[in-house]
N, C-alpha and C positions, 0 to 999 in steps of 0.2 A: 770600547772600554778595555778590552784585553791588552791594547797597546800600552796602557798605563801600568800594567803589571809585569811587563817583560824587561823593563830597565829600571835602574835605581832612580834616575831623574823622573821617569814616569810615575813611580811609586811616590816620590816626593810631591809631584804635582797633584796626585790623587789625595794624599794626606793634606796638602795645602788647601785644596778645595773643601774637603770635609771639615777641616779646622776653621776655615773661614765661614762656612755655613753655620757651624756650631756656635761661633762667636756672635754672629748676627742674631741667631735665635735667642741666645742668652741675653744679649744687650737690648735688642729691639722688641722682644716678646716676653721672655721670662721675667726679666727685672721689672718692667712696667706692671706686669700682672702681680708680682710679689708686693710692690710698694703701693700701687694705686688701688688694688683690689684685695690685698691681704691673701693672695693665693701663691704660696711658695712652692707648690709641688713641681712645677716645671723647672724651677731653679735647682731643686733637689735632684732632678733627673738629668738635666742638661749640664749642670756644673761638673760632675765627675766625668761625663762623656767628653766635654770640652777639655778638661784637664788632661785626660789621657791622650786625646788627639794633639794637644799642645806639646806634651812631652815627646810623643812620636815625631812630631814635626821638628822640634829642636834637635833631637838625637839624629834623625835622618839628615838634617841640614848639615850638622857638624861632620857626620860620617862622609857625606858626599863632598863637602868642602875639602876635607883632607884627601880623599881619593882623587878628586879632580884638580887638586892643587889650586883651589880658589884663594885669592888674596883675602885674608880675614878683614882687612880694613875697608874693602870695597864690597865684593860680592857676598861673602858669607854674612857680613854684618847687615847688609840690606835685606837679605832673605830672612834673617832672624828678627829684625825689627818689624817686618811685615806682619808677623803673627800677633803683634800687640795692637794693631790698628784695624778697625773694621774696614773691610774691603781690601786690606793690605795684601793678603795672600793672593787675591785675584789679580791685583796690579803686578805683583812680582811674577806670577805665573805668565802673564801676558808679556812683560818686558824682559824677563831673564830666563825663566825655566823653559818656556815653550821654544825659545831659540836654541837652547842647548839640546832639547829633545830631538831636534832635526825636523 
């Protein structure tokens, strides 16, 4: 776990994982509870957490994209799009970020 905290790519991978988990909890658990059972408390809790992780992910992706001179039209764009799709951050971690981490 400490290896994720020692590099910028590692931190982005950790944020991507947490953002992906928070999106899945929000979409697959919290939203059904809210609309099927009129129980909005998990949405009220997970919504801001996911929002914060989303912003961290976007800011870190852009920062690393500039630092590593990623082409925006390919790498940066793919990584940014991933946070909008359930399981997307896990796919991007496997196909792009893990290869950059070494």
